[in-house]
TIRORO-991358 format. One record per residue (C-alpha): x, y, z; residue number from 1. Coordinates in Angstrom, 3 decimals. Layout:
# TIRORO-991358
         px         py         pz   pos
          X          Y          Z   NUM
...
END
This chain:
# TIRORO-991358
         px         py         pz   pos
      9.407    -37.780     10.817     1
      8.887    -34.018     11.193     2
      5.155    -33.492     10.698     3
      5.644    -29.716     10.426     4
      7.712    -30.341      7.291     5
      5.473    -33.153      6.015     6
      2.332    -30.985      6.266     7
      3.925    -27.761      5.017     8
      2.163    -26.367      1.935     9
      5.496    -24.910      0.761    10
      6.887    -27.348     -1.869    11
     10.492    -26.267     -1.199    12
     10.209    -27.139      2.480    13
      8.772    -30.548      1.618    14
     11.303    -31.342     -1.093    15
     14.383    -30.121      0.796    16
     13.080    -31.653      4.044    17
     14.046    -28.685      6.192    18
     12.487    -25.412      7.409    19
     12.968    -22.369      5.217    20
     15.236    -20.686      7.761    21
     17.801    -23.440      7.066    22
     17.825    -23.089      3.254    23
     21.322    -22.762      1.754    24
     22.597    -21.832     -1.685    25
     23.253    -25.509     -2.376    26
     19.622    -26.296     -1.447    27
     18.299    -23.698     -3.886    28
     20.498    -24.978     -6.712    29
     19.488    -28.589     -6.015    30
     15.794    -27.704     -6.064    31
     16.213    -25.818     -9.348    32
     18.123    -28.737    -10.930    33
     15.821    -31.492     -9.714    34
     12.525    -29.746    -10.500    35
     13.155    -28.325    -13.937    36
     13.100    -24.677    -12.870    37
     13.795    -22.548    -15.950    38
     13.749    -19.054    -14.493    39
     14.677    -17.239    -11.285    40
     13.062    -13.951    -10.223    41
     14.737    -11.611     -7.776    42
     12.104     -9.638     -5.845    43
     12.482     -6.595     -3.619    44
     10.327     -3.804     -2.278    45
     10.666     -0.312     -3.738    46
      9.814      3.023     -2.229    47
      6.150      2.549     -3.159    48
      5.947     -0.586     -0.996    49
      5.314     -2.940     -3.915    50
      7.272     -6.020     -4.935    51
      9.529     -5.458     -7.942    52
     11.130     -8.191    -10.036    53
     14.291     -8.946    -12.003    54
     14.189    -12.040    -14.233    55
     16.979    -14.540    -14.954    56
     16.812    -17.441    -17.422    57
     18.581    -20.434    -15.880    58
     21.374    -21.492    -18.220    59
     24.088    -23.116    -16.108    60
     25.113    -24.106    -12.606    61
     27.903    -21.534    -12.803    62
     25.377    -18.780    -13.600    63
     23.115    -19.880    -10.719    64
     26.036    -19.897     -8.314    65
     27.048    -16.455     -9.561    66
     23.685    -14.721     -9.116    67
     22.869    -16.464     -5.829    68
     26.284    -15.552     -4.390    69
     26.806    -12.083     -5.829    70
     23.301    -10.874     -6.600    71
     22.867     -8.198     -9.249    72
     23.142     -4.445     -9.697    73
     20.025     -2.219     -9.906    74
     19.266      1.487    -10.369    75
     18.334      2.556     -6.868    76
     17.254      6.073     -7.849    77
     14.447      4.596     -9.958    78
     13.235      2.662     -6.912    79
     13.691      5.141     -4.053    80
     13.263      8.909     -3.929    81
     15.958      9.172     -1.244    82
     18.661      7.976     -3.694    83
     20.243     10.569     -5.968    84
     20.939      9.709     -9.617    85
     24.607     10.631     -9.153    86
     25.153      7.637     -6.832    87
     22.245      5.384     -7.629    88
     23.699      1.887     -8.039    89
     22.789     -0.684     -5.398    90
     23.263     -4.434     -5.154    91
     20.341     -6.800     -4.553    92
     21.363     -9.976     -2.724    93
     18.913    -12.901     -2.350    94
     17.834    -14.185      1.067    95
     17.603    -17.953      0.572    96
     15.019    -18.493      3.330    97
     12.476    -16.503      1.286    98
     12.604    -18.654     -1.873    99
      9.243    -19.842     -3.190   100
      7.771    -21.404     -6.302   101
      6.011    -18.754     -8.389   102
      2.307    -19.719     -8.358   103
      1.408    -17.861    -11.558   104
      4.177    -18.285    -14.114   105
      3.616    -20.861    -16.871   106
      7.404    -21.121    -17.017   107
      8.638    -23.057    -13.946   108
     10.019    -20.189    -11.876   109
     11.594    -19.723     -8.466   110
     11.229    -16.341     -6.755   111
     13.529    -15.047     -3.995   112
     13.270    -11.869     -1.937   113
     16.403     -9.723     -1.840   114
     18.059     -7.139      0.384   115
     19.817     -3.975     -0.789   116
     23.565     -3.443     -0.297   117
     25.795     -0.439     -0.990   118
     29.031     -0.278     -3.007   119
     31.060     -1.238      0.047   120
     29.145     -4.478      0.457   121
     27.258     -3.309      3.547   122
     23.461     -3.356      4.009   123
     22.134     -0.105      2.569   124
     21.119      1.991      5.576   125
     17.850      3.284      4.069   126
     16.565      0.008      2.631   127
     13.140     -0.829      4.125   128
     14.115     -4.363      5.104   129
     17.340     -3.096      6.706   130
     15.550     -0.404      8.744   131
     13.200     -3.096     10.046   132
     16.121     -5.359     10.924   133
     17.905     -2.503     12.698   134
     14.745     -1.675     14.662   135
     14.350     -5.290     15.753   136
     18.040     -5.565     16.651   137
     17.890     -2.382     18.778   138
     14.751     -3.622     20.543   139
     16.396     -6.930     21.418   140
     19.664     -5.311     22.492   141
     17.920     -2.844     24.799   142
     15.276     -5.175     26.275   143
     16.370     -8.773     25.732   144
     13.120     -9.535     23.876   145
     12.391    -10.361     20.259   146
      9.157     -9.337     18.586   147
      6.742    -11.461     16.614   148
      3.997     -9.869     14.541   149
      1.289    -10.533     12.012   150
     -1.203     -8.531      9.990   151
     -4.921     -8.667      9.321   152
     -5.005     -7.991      5.587   153
     -8.373     -6.433      4.672   154
     -9.272     -5.786      1.047   155
    -12.215     -5.277     -1.286   156
    -12.879     -7.405     -4.364   157
    -14.703     -5.656     -7.206   158
    -16.619     -7.374     -9.986   159
    -19.638     -6.666    -12.152   160
    -22.852     -6.592    -10.171   161
    -24.586     -9.928     -9.555   162
    -28.265     -9.726     -8.546   163
    -28.415    -13.314     -7.268   164
    -28.189    -13.772     -3.498   165
    -27.035    -10.286     -2.697   166
    -25.659     -9.865      0.813   167
    -27.232     -7.178      2.987   168
    -25.466     -3.818      2.902   169
    -22.623     -3.665      5.485   170
    -23.578     -7.097      6.831   171
    -21.003     -9.297      5.148   172
    -19.072    -10.400      8.250   173
    -18.245    -14.124      7.961   174
    -20.889    -14.459      5.236   175
    -20.849    -17.712      3.239   176
    -21.760    -18.690     -0.286   177
    -23.977    -17.994     -2.103   178
    -24.297    -14.605     -0.390   179
    -20.517    -14.218     -0.366   180
    -19.289    -14.118     -3.967   181
    -15.523    -14.347     -3.598   182
    -14.948    -17.128     -1.065   183
    -13.317    -19.470     -3.585   184
    -11.060    -16.664     -4.800   185
    -10.037    -15.956     -1.193   186
     -9.309    -19.614     -0.474   187
     -7.226    -19.976     -3.627   188
     -5.244    -16.893     -2.622   189
     -4.750    -18.256      0.908   190
     -3.316    -21.503     -0.431   191
     -0.994    -19.643     -2.807   192
      0.220    -17.432      0.067   193
      0.866    -20.508      2.214   194
      2.739    -22.249     -0.600   195
      4.875    -19.117     -0.969   196
      5.894    -19.303      2.694   197
      3.164    -17.259      4.379   198
      1.983    -18.567      7.742   199
     -1.749    -18.226      7.114   200
     -4.094    -18.312     10.097   201
     -7.514    -18.011      8.461   202
     -9.646    -16.057      5.996   203
    -13.227    -14.813      5.920   204
    -15.549    -12.252      4.391   205
    -15.688     -8.929      6.202   206
    -18.397     -6.382      7.030   207
    -18.165     -4.289      3.868   208
    -20.578     -5.302      1.121   209
    -22.255     -2.840     -1.240   210
    -23.053     -2.005     -4.865   211
    -21.696      1.066     -6.624   212
    -21.781      2.109    -10.286   213
    -22.734     -1.364    -11.512   214
    -20.116     -3.172     -9.435   215
    -20.331     -5.300     -6.330   216
    -17.777     -4.421     -3.651   217
    -17.137     -7.282     -1.235   218
    -14.713     -6.936      1.653   219
    -12.608     -9.905      2.733   220
     -9.770    -10.539      5.160   221
     -6.824    -12.903      5.303   222
     -5.117    -13.088      8.674   223
     -1.620    -14.418      9.212   224
     -0.004    -16.007     12.253   225
      2.638    -14.243     14.368   226
      6.160    -14.840     13.069   227
      9.541    -13.201     13.503   228
      9.198     -9.463     12.774   229
     11.221     -9.469      9.543   230
      9.295    -12.496      8.233   231
      6.002    -10.786      9.084   232
      6.793     -7.942      6.680   233
      7.925    -10.334      3.943   234
      4.757    -12.410      4.108   235
      2.502     -9.324      4.007   236
      4.052     -7.915      0.831   237
      3.983    -11.353     -0.825   238
      0.322    -11.787      0.190   239
     -0.644     -8.432     -1.343   240
      1.181     -9.310     -4.563   241
     -0.546    -12.700     -4.754   242
     -4.015    -11.230     -4.164   243
     -3.578     -8.605     -6.871   244
     -2.048    -10.999     -9.392   245
     -4.680    -13.687     -8.837   246
     -7.434    -11.080     -9.126   247
     -6.065     -9.941    -12.482   248
     -6.221    -13.557    -13.722   249
     -9.895    -13.732    -12.755   250
    -10.772    -10.342    -14.209   251
    -11.458     -8.960    -10.722   252
    -10.000     -5.890     -9.062   253
     -8.563     -6.012     -5.541   254
     -7.980     -2.832     -3.579   255
     -6.400     -2.252     -0.177   256
     -7.545      1.382     -0.214   257
     -8.385      2.590      3.324   258
    -11.685      4.170      2.290   259
    -13.744      3.817     -0.867   260
    -16.831      5.883     -0.109   261
    -18.480      7.575      2.845   262
    -20.699      5.413      5.043   263
    -19.141      2.065      4.073   264
    -16.575      0.025      5.987   265
    -12.974      0.985      5.340   266
    -10.090     -1.469      5.110   267
     -7.464     -1.574      7.827   268
     -4.193     -3.388      8.327   269
     -4.378     -4.219     12.019   270
     -1.025     -5.386     13.372   271
     -0.795     -7.898     16.221   272
      2.471     -8.341     18.110   273
      3.989    -10.049     21.116   274
      7.395     -9.954     22.797   275
      9.229    -13.248     23.148   276
     12.126    -14.656     25.155   277
     13.382    -18.232     24.861   278
     10.294    -19.054     22.736   279
      7.993    -17.901     25.539   280
      5.353    -15.189     25.187   281
      6.389    -12.503     27.680   282
      3.265    -10.327     27.530   283
      1.378    -12.721     29.816   284
      2.301    -13.490     33.417   285
      0.146    -15.631     35.702   286
     -2.802    -15.234     33.337   287
     -2.643    -11.423     33.215   288
     -0.917     -8.776     31.157   289
      2.658     -8.399     32.348   290
      4.590     -5.179     32.926   291
      6.412     -6.118     29.717   292
      3.117     -5.838     27.853   293
      2.162     -2.577     29.589   294
      5.481     -0.985     28.659   295
      5.055     -2.001     25.035   296
      1.522     -0.594     25.050   297
      2.768      2.675     26.578   298
      5.400      3.017     23.864   299
      2.806      2.435     21.158   300
      0.478      4.961     22.800   301
      3.198      7.608     23.061   302
      4.372      7.298     19.438   303
      0.941      6.566     17.948   304
      0.516     10.034     16.347   305
      3.781      9.797     14.386   306
      3.301      6.114     13.493   307
      0.503      7.276     11.196   308
      3.219      8.638      8.877   309
      4.153      5.015      8.096   310
      0.770      3.344      8.585   311
     -1.644      5.886      7.060   312
      0.192      7.401      4.148   313
     -2.337      9.197      1.950   314
     -5.301     11.574      2.464   315
     -7.956      8.857      2.147   316
     -6.463      7.164      5.226   317
     -7.956      9.901      7.368   318
    -11.492      9.335      6.056   319
    -11.288      5.952      7.790   320
    -10.004      7.330     11.113   321
    -13.196      9.059     12.201   322
    -15.040      9.107     15.559   323
    -17.740      6.552     16.457   324
    -16.373      3.927     14.054   325
    -14.338      0.769     14.671   326
    -11.290      2.593     13.293   327
     -9.813      4.485     16.258   328
     -9.337      8.217     16.803   329
     -8.681      8.456     20.566   330
     -5.233      7.268     21.649   331
     -6.188      4.716     24.281   332
     -6.171      0.985     24.923   333
     -8.475     -1.652     26.350   334
     -9.532     -5.300     26.453   335
    -11.610     -6.783     23.625   336
    -12.527     -3.210     22.720   337
    -12.694     -2.130     19.069   338
    -13.142      1.579     19.800   339
     -9.599      1.965     21.145   340
     -6.298      2.313     19.308   341
     -4.516     -0.550     21.080   342
     -6.662     -3.597     21.777   343
     -5.900     -6.639     23.886   344
     -7.966     -9.268     22.059   345
     -9.876    -11.985     23.861   346
     -7.278    -14.582     24.818   347
     -7.208    -18.140     26.095   348
     -5.949    -17.279     29.582   349
     -8.357    -19.212     31.825   350
     -7.143    -22.796     31.248   351
    -10.738    -23.916     30.774   352
    -11.101    -26.938     28.508   353
    -13.852    -25.655     26.226   354
    -13.232    -28.532     23.829   355
    -14.327    -30.930     26.591   356
    -17.580    -28.988     26.974   357
    -18.217    -29.127     23.239   358
    -17.022    -32.729     22.925   359
    -17.948    -34.802     26.000   360
    -15.823    -37.775     24.885   361
    -12.610    -35.746     25.197   362
    -10.443    -35.962     28.325   363
    -11.063    -33.253     30.915   364
     -7.585    -31.754     31.069   365
     -7.014    -27.977     31.172   366
     -4.987    -26.670     28.261   367
     -2.912    -23.489     28.422   368
     -3.233    -21.472     25.240   369
     -2.046    -18.185     26.752   370
      0.922    -18.129     24.371   371
     -1.602    -17.156     21.671   372
     -2.205    -13.760     23.322   373
     -1.203    -10.738     21.231   374
     -1.632     -6.974     21.412   375
     -3.254     -5.254     18.435   376
     -2.459     -1.850     16.906   377
     -5.569     -0.777     14.981   378
     -4.846      2.477     13.146   379
     -2.800      1.302     10.096   380
     -4.388      0.622      6.731   381
     -3.502     -0.803      3.328   382
     -1.532      2.290      2.330   383
      1.096      1.444      4.963   384
      4.760      1.049      4.175   385
      4.806     -2.401      5.756   386
      8.523     -2.621      6.591   387
      8.706      0.877      8.060   388
      5.415      0.489      9.939   389
      6.697     -2.653     11.663   390
     10.033     -0.932     12.254   391
      8.144      1.966     13.845   392
      6.208     -0.398     16.106   393
      9.481     -2.007     17.196   394
     10.925      1.445     17.916   395
      7.795      2.336     19.896   396
      7.966     -0.905     21.889   397
     11.602     -0.193     22.757   398
     10.629      3.388     23.610   399
      8.137      2.014     26.138   400
     10.990      0.386     28.035   401
     13.085      3.558     27.881   402
     10.286      5.802     29.209   403
     10.332      6.591     32.921   404
      6.546      6.858     33.182   405
      5.503      3.944     30.933   406
      3.382      2.087     33.489   407
      1.733      5.319     34.598   408
      0.890      6.227     30.997   409
     -0.596      2.786     30.428   410
     -2.764      3.207     33.505   411
     -3.992      6.670     32.458   412
     -4.929      5.648     28.911   413
     -6.817      2.434     29.728   414
    -10.507      2.496     28.790   415
    -13.051     -0.012     30.086   416
    -15.654     -0.530     27.358   417
    -16.593      1.721     24.456   418
    -14.686      5.006     24.572   419
    -17.849      6.834     23.503   420
    -19.989      5.552     26.375   421
    -21.109      8.202     28.836   422
    -19.244      6.486     31.683   423
    -15.966      7.133     29.836   424
    -16.583     10.798     29.011   425
    -14.187     12.037     31.699   426
    -11.253      9.920     30.551   427
    -12.054     10.582     26.878   428
    -11.573     14.300     27.451   429
     -8.000     13.668     28.651   430
     -6.900     11.476     25.732   431
     -4.789     12.618     22.809   432
     -6.250     12.284     19.313   433
     -4.706     10.741     16.198   434
     -3.834     13.134     13.355   435
     -6.698     13.915     10.980   436
     -4.573     14.501      7.863   437
     -1.225     13.736      6.278   438
     -0.137     17.266      7.159   439
     -0.825     16.722     10.866   440
      0.904     13.350     10.748   441
      4.004     14.950      9.245   442
      4.010     17.675     11.897   443
      3.972     15.196     14.773   444
      6.635     13.013     13.110   445
      8.808     16.122     13.044   446
      8.292     16.525     16.799   447
      8.991     12.873     17.631   448
     11.661     12.063     15.031   449
     14.583     11.905     17.484   450
     13.104      8.732     18.978   451
     13.163      7.053     15.549   452
     16.730      8.223     14.892   453
     17.957      6.792     18.206   454
     20.225      3.732     17.991   455
     20.689      4.479     14.241   456
     17.463      2.723     13.292   457
     15.888      5.268     10.939   458
     18.054      7.774      9.099   459
     17.405     11.499      8.923   460
     16.978     11.161      5.139   461
     14.113      8.679      5.475   462
     12.332     10.595      8.239   463
     12.669     13.887      6.355   464
     11.386     12.226      3.176   465
      8.225     11.052      4.938   466
      7.706     14.451      6.547   467
      8.089     16.298      3.247   468
      6.055     13.784      1.254   469
      3.138     13.879      3.689   470
      3.165     17.668      3.728   471
      2.972     17.779     -0.081   472
     -0.636     16.610      0.096   473
     -1.515     19.922      1.762   474
     -4.635     18.214      3.094   475
     -5.358     20.143      6.293   476
     -9.084     19.931      6.999   477
     -9.724     17.721      3.971   478
    -11.911     15.298      5.912   479
    -14.401     18.002      6.785   480
    -14.251     19.544      3.300   481
    -14.871     16.362      1.301   482
    -16.848     14.055      3.615   483
    -20.132     14.974      1.964   484
    -18.855     16.047     -1.456   485
    -20.039     13.278     -3.734   486
    -18.113     14.687     -6.712   487
    -14.653     15.388     -5.296   488
    -14.294     12.461     -2.914   489
    -14.442      9.766     -5.665   490
    -11.653     11.593     -7.509   491
     -9.472     11.396     -4.415   492
    -10.348      7.733     -3.887   493
     -9.451      6.897     -7.497   494
     -6.095      8.620     -7.101   495
     -5.117      6.260     -4.274   496
     -7.179      3.221     -5.254   497
     -4.110      0.981     -5.654   498
     -2.042      2.363     -2.796   499
      0.415      0.181     -0.933   500
END
């Protein structure tokens, strides 16, 4: 008996008695036949980063075999700005491992994520999921390591103001009912994400909690577990879709906007990653960070300014990235330090059996949990293009191995404790700073774009699109202009309220 399958919340995994990575076309057809599935939805991510859908009514085995084998044709120019109308057709082909039971449809429905292919039957070069796959492939080819990643998905829930048991302003971290109002909503969303294939780690309320214009704004977070890089992107976009759809059923509003108003906690999308070889975490060696980890950190540090083009994609992103907040501005790294850009979270590297101390009846045997160690990139937010952000982080990790001075750069940018402490003033003065606007982000992407183009990971068309799109905001100095403008800032926030 495989207990991983038996305990899986995903009904397809339980019914087919195999992990999702082993799903075949025959498995999908059998599940549809045996469980009365009446509709199939193809899903894919467009240029705006959101899940799209194409609906099929199930009418025969032959039809199922046809669409699962050959996919369908879509108008690519209506989905992506980089596709011209004169050559817009693309194929969408389902990836069987991503199939999940739709948690919302009253009609029994199976949803499957798809990849884009061109007229020659090849993966479309500029498709988000293909760029991510190419980035991961190049990383593995050049270093021998694969990457696993996960995201901390922060969001605000909005509902009409409730005077009963109001949480203290900006003190909502890990708050419980009745002071937390949306715990049951969060838990229902977590279960739906898990049933749809997401590897959910945990959920909790976050710091942000305030009232504005008759509404309560409560910040929450759902964190996922590290999985293969491509799967990490898939589960993030599915999780965002589930949260928004469930909220609409409840009459709530969910927003992943990076900043809602001045003086209140913004929402990030912190990404944790680790490099693996033969199922072993390579960023730890003998209980310490390895040179593998330091090279990855150096690559992230070096490309951090241009990574904002994929992780911080609208002007409100840069109202979150301000000094003296938990969102970083200085390009540095450190241990258990939330003022830096790259954080090495507290890990289980000491082989101390804390469970024995808490539970005296347990056996006193040291347990090694060092494989849980990750490295966290803290600048991205909910506006991120998830596939391209993770692709960029894979490129940056590979870049760390290709740099001649990677270990030296890691040494120079390490900060012990809060970057704003007086003891760190000397090193702080030597550190580079993240861009403060979309315009600045575009300018630095222009300078660093050759690194993204290397090994044919990103195309010139995609990089140029991001550069031109970010420049269109013409937002130089906007943070200083609008930080204290209580009339103009809400207009900007509303414009990007449902970003990502």
